[in-house]
N, C-alpha and C positions, 0 to 999 in steps of 0.2 A: 328388261322385261318391262312388256307391255301393262297400261292403263285401259280395263274394260271397265264400261259406264253401263250399269244394268239397272233398267226403270220395268215395273210394271203396271199395265193398262187393265183398266179394268169396268164396270158396267157403269154407269152414270146414275142407274137409281139408287137411291141409298141403301133401301130395305136390301135390294140384291147383291149390292154390295158387301153390306156388312154380312151378309149368308154365304159368301165365297171368298172372304179375305183370308181366311186360313189357308184354304185352298191354291189361292195364288201364294200366298207366302212361302208355303210350302215349295213350290214347281222356282220360287227365284231363288232358294234357299240349294236346292239341288242345282239350279245351273250355276250358281257363283262358286259353292263348293268344288264342281268342276273344271272351272276357268281357274281356281285357285292351285288345283293341283296341277293344273298343266304350266304351272310357274308366273301366271297374271298375277295383276293389282287389281282388284274389281272394287269398284264404288257403286253402293245402292242409293237409291230415293229413301226416304223416309216417307215409306207406305205407299201405296199403290195410289197412279193417279185414278183421278174418279171425278173428277170436274175440270172446269175449263181453267180456275185458278190452278190448282195443282198439277196441271200440264205443264203450266207455261214457268209455274215455282220450282219443280222437282228437275224442270229438262235444264231450266239456268243453273240452280246448285249443279248438277252432274257435269254442265259442260264446263263449268269451273275449273274443274281437274282437268282440260285438254285431255279427252280420253282417247285412244288410236280407234276405238269401236265404242259404238254406242248400241246395245242391244235392248231392242221394245221387246219385252214378253207380253205375249198376249195368251196367255193360258186358257181363256175364258170368253164368250162375249162381251167385247168391248166397243165402247161407242167409240166408231172411227176416227170424229173429228178430235178426239182426245191424241191419239196418235199424232195426228196433220199440225195440230197445236204445238206438241212437243219434240215434233221431228223440226219444226220452222223456227226450233230454239239450237239446235243440236248442227254447229257448222260441216264438225268431221265424216267420215264415214258410219252408214247407219246399217243395222240390220235386222229385220224381224224374225221372234223364233214363235213359235205355236209347238207346244206336247200336245200330241195327237190322242184324247182320251175320248171315249164316246160319251161321256157323262158330262163333259163340258163342252159348248161349241167354238172351241181356240181357233179352230183352224176358220171357221167361219171369220171372225174377228179378223183373223191375219189376213187375209183374203179382201176384205173389205178393205181396213186401212191401207193394205200395198195398193188396192188400184184407186185408193186416191191418192195415191203418193205419186205412182205413175200418172195419173193428170194431171197433174200440176208441174210434172218432169222434175222431181225429186230422186236419185238414183238412190237404189237399195237392195239389199241382196235379203234375200231369205233361208229361215232352217227352220224344219219343222220334225217333230219326234220324241222321244227318250234321251234326254241328257245322258243320262245313263248307257244306251247306246253304243258302241265304241264307232260306227259308220256317223252318227250324229255327231259325235264330240269331235271326231276328227274334221267335219264339217265347220264348226265351230272355229276349231284350233285355225284351221285355212283362214277363215275370215280374219281372223282376229290377226296372226301374220299380215295378213293383203293390207288390214287398216294400218297397221305399224309401219308398212312401208309406205301406204300413201301421205298418212299424217306425220311420218317424222320429216318430210321435205317441207312442210310448212313454218317458215319461220326460220329455216336454216342459212349457211351461208357455207358458199364455194368458194375456194382459195384456186384462182387461175394463175398458175406462175408461168410466166410468159404468155407471149400470145399465138397466133395460130402458127401450127408446125408444118414446112414444108409444103404449102398451098393445099393442105386439106378442110375442104368446107364441110366435112362430115365430122371434124373434131371440134367447131367452132358451133355455139348457140344463141340466137338472140337474147342478152341478157333482160330487156324489157318482158319478152317472152316468160321467161323463167320465172318474174316476180309475178307477172300475173295470172299465170297458169298453174304454179306449182307454190308460189310462194318463197322462191329461192333467192337471196342476193347471191352477187358476186364480187368478189373482191379479188382485184387485179393486182397482183405483185410481180415485179420485176427481177427475172431470176439475178441479176445483178446483186440482191440481196445473199442468196446461198454462196456466192462468192465474198462478197465482204461481210461476211457473219461467221466463216470458218473460222479462223483465228480466234474466234472467242470460245469456243470449245473448248472445256478444260482438256488439256494432254493427258491425264490420267483416264479419263472416262473414254477417249479414243483409243488408247493403249489396249484397255480392260476388253473392249468390242472386237479388236482386231484379234487378240490373243484368244476369243470366245468364238471367233470363226475358223482359226486354225486349230481350234483342239477340236471342234464336232463337226464341223465341214467334213465329207467325205475326200475333199482335196484343195488346199487351195494353191493354185497352181503357176506359181511366181515364174516370169521370165525374163526381169530385169529391163523391160523396156513397156508394155504397157500393162503391165500388172507388178507392181512392185508393192512391198509395205508401205511406203507411203502413199503412195494411189490409192491404195485400198484404204488406208487412214482419211485421205481426201473426200472417199465415196461415204464414210463414216461421220464426217462433220459435216456431209450434208445432209444427213438423214437428222443429225441430231437438230441443223438449223432448220429442217422442216418443222421438228417436232416443236422448234420454239415458237415457229410463225403460227403453226396450228394453236398453240395456245396465246400467243397474242394477241391472234385475229379472231379468235374463237370458231375456228374453222370445222365446219363438219365433215367436210370432206374434201379432195384437194386434186390436184392436176399439173404434172409439171412438163414445160414444153422439152426440154432438153435438147431436141436439135435444131439447126443446128451449132448452135453457140458453146452449150456445155460439153457436147460430146466432140468438139473439132478441138477444144482450148482451155477446157479446164477438167471434168471428167463424168462420165456417165453416171445418170439417177440410178443405175440398177440396182443398188443396193438399199438406198431409200425408199426405192417403188416396191420393192419386194416384201420389206421389214414392214412400213407402215401396213399393208394388205394383211402382214401377220397378226396372227392373236399373242405372238411373244415376239420379245429380242434380247438382248445379252443382258439386258438389265428387270427381265422376270416378264409373267404373263402381262396383257393389257388388251384394252380394244381395237380388235382391227380399224385403221383408219382406210378408208376407201382413196385411194393414188391412183390417177390415170397416167399414163404414160403420153408424151405428146400432146401433154392438155386436154386429150381428148375431152370434152364438157360432156355432151350422150354418152357416151362409155362413162364416166363416173355417175352419173344420174342413174341410170340403169345398175350400177354397181351398188349403189346405196340403195335401192329399192329390195335389190337382189339380197344384201347382205340382211336387212329386217325383218327379210320373210324366211330365211334361212336359217337363219343367226348362225353362221358360219362365215369364212372367208370367202372372196369372189372373185373366180378367173379374170383374166384379162389374155388376150392373145391375138395374132394376125391370123385372118384365115391363109394361111400360108402356103398351102398345097394339096393337091387331091391326087393320092395314090389308088388310080383307078384300078389298077390289077389287083389289090386289096380290098377297094371299098374304103378307105381309109382317109381321113383326114389331118394333116399334120398342122395344130391350132401351136403357134410357133410367136414369140415375141422376143425382142433382145433386152429378157433380163426382166421381166415385169412379171411372170408367174411368183406369188408367195410360193414361202419355202411348203407352206403347209397341205401342198398340194402335192407334193413327192411321197407322204405316205397317210396325209388324212388323220394324223396322230393327236396327243394332247397332248404328247411328249415330243419338243420340240429336236432332243437328241435324236431320235427316232426317222425324223424328217431329215434334220443336217447331213445324217449318215449317207444321205441319197443324194443330198447336194453337193456340185464340183463348183468353185468360184475359177473360171478360167481366164484368162486376157482377153479384153474384146478385140474385135476383128476389126479388118480395114477401114469399114464404113467410123470408127468412131478413133480417131488418130490421138483423141486428149487420154484415152485409156481407161482403165478400171476393171475392176470383176465384172463379169456376167455371171447369174446368179443360175447354173446349171442344171437341171432334174429332168425325169419324165413323169410324167404324173401319174400317180397311184391309178389303178383300174377302178370301175361302178360306174354305176346310171348317173347321168347328169339332165340336167335342164339347162336348156343355155339361151340366151335372148339378147335382144338389143334394141332400145330405143331407137327409131331412125323417125326422120320425119319425108311426107310423100306432101308435094307442093303446099310446103308450110303446117300440114297437120301432124302431130305424132302419133306412130303406131308403134305396137309393143311386138316385136317379128321374136317367134317364139317357135324351137323345135325341139325333140327331146333326142336321147342318143345314151351314150354310154362312153368314158374311155377306156381302149380296149389295154391288153395286157399282150404283145409281140414276145415271141423269142427274142434271146440278147441278139444274134445274129441280125433279126431284123431290126430290131430297136435300134440298134448303132447302125444299119445300110442306110435307113429313114432320116434318122438324125445326121447322118453325115452327109444327107443329100440336100439338106439344104446347111443350117448351121449346126452343128455338133457343139459349139459352145455356148448357144441360147437353149431355153427349158423348153419342153416341147411336151403337148397333150395329143396322143393320138388319136382319134375319135370315131366314134360309127354313127352315124345320121340317123334317124328313122325318116328320110326325106334324101330324093334324090339329087343327085349333083346337077342335075340338068336345071332343076327348080331352084337350088339352093343358089348358084351363079345367076340364075336367069332373072332374079327380083332379092335376093337380098340386098340392103339398102347399107352395107356398110364394110370395111376392109378387117374392122378389129368384131369380134364377140366374146359374148361372156358366160360364166359355166357356173354354177351350185349344184352338192351332191340331191340328189334324190327328185323325186317329181314335184316341181313345184307350180306346174301349169295352171292349178287350179286359183291359187295366190295371185297367181299374172293374171289370169280373168279376172280376179274380182277389182286387182288393183287398176286395172283399165276401165274397169266401170266407175271405180270411185273418181278416177281422173279423167274421165272423160279422155281417154284416148281407144284407139282402134287397137284391137287383138287380131294379130296378123300372122295365123298359123300355118305350117309349114308339114309335108308328109303326113304322115299317119295322124295329125291333129285337125286336117283340113275336115 
């Protein structure tokens, strides 16, 4: 649930303000009801802003609720300096809203206020029209989601379990930059904690989880070597230990290095990474906790934003291979995909019925289960935060996950690693453009079209929006 602060700005002439107060109130009420109908919490000011004093007092009162988005409602001609003063007291994302009514010059008031904010460099978005119009409401919903995606970062904590994996510069971000730009603290936790605490997890909880996986997965393919009941239980203990660390350190999102220490000498983190990102586990429904493999910090940051704007789990994958003959990309990573993507169902049994737990391959001699499935088809938004000469950019593509025939699916999965999860994607951008300038080996995705939200997030966070293909 997002929190939206809603304030209405009025005319500074007392006799005019009294005359138009009921109209202003009716517009504010319609906006509040529409946003609440979308599932948001709306807090409003005590009356309309109609003086310097009320501009400061009302905005400070609303700012105390730490809103994900503050909407300044300008339904009439309103003195622009009231908006300027109010917004100066509002630290988070801001949008100006104006109804379009020829009887009242609200549009004039919004443009005058917006121009003033532009002059002082205060980023904001603008929406106009009848809030009961579906297009206007969608735009407002998009901005609320974007505000939630941006605001959720400030004051949050990322737990980095282990350090840089296998020399990946793109998996490591400067912690001082994260704090200064996004308000995120980074808690460094050694991977040894995952090993040290394993024996503290209750045996009955571990055996219950193993039996649940054996019952609901399409197959648990024990081979007596790299996947045994004991190794699967070790992975489950790692998952429970991660949940314990998340609670102890108040982590909002996290990443696990994994390679090579855990994957060579203990077990893979695939079970933990998949089910942390899922909206459920064997103990019931839960909030997805973003967890990136290889402790990829900008991956986790991207995923955290996407989670808040989409309200769904987020895919993590390697850009593994491009099948030019089919114009299909194999987005594949060693067990990281949340099982939710197998069917994108609210029923975990429906998703797990398409999931196989295979023995890990030779890259990971410690063994364990790889969480394998094929992502369900549908329209997707793909994104990744990368840095160009130190400045953040959000690289964004649109496209879809494709459902291929069984023979082609098997052939493509076997061409890389059939034991790993796959999402077969077709992008609305050419391979030359993607391979020529995409800034990471990892990519992330959520269902639907979330491009508008990502554009607004970029404005709110002062990062560059870098579009590919048809978005350019």
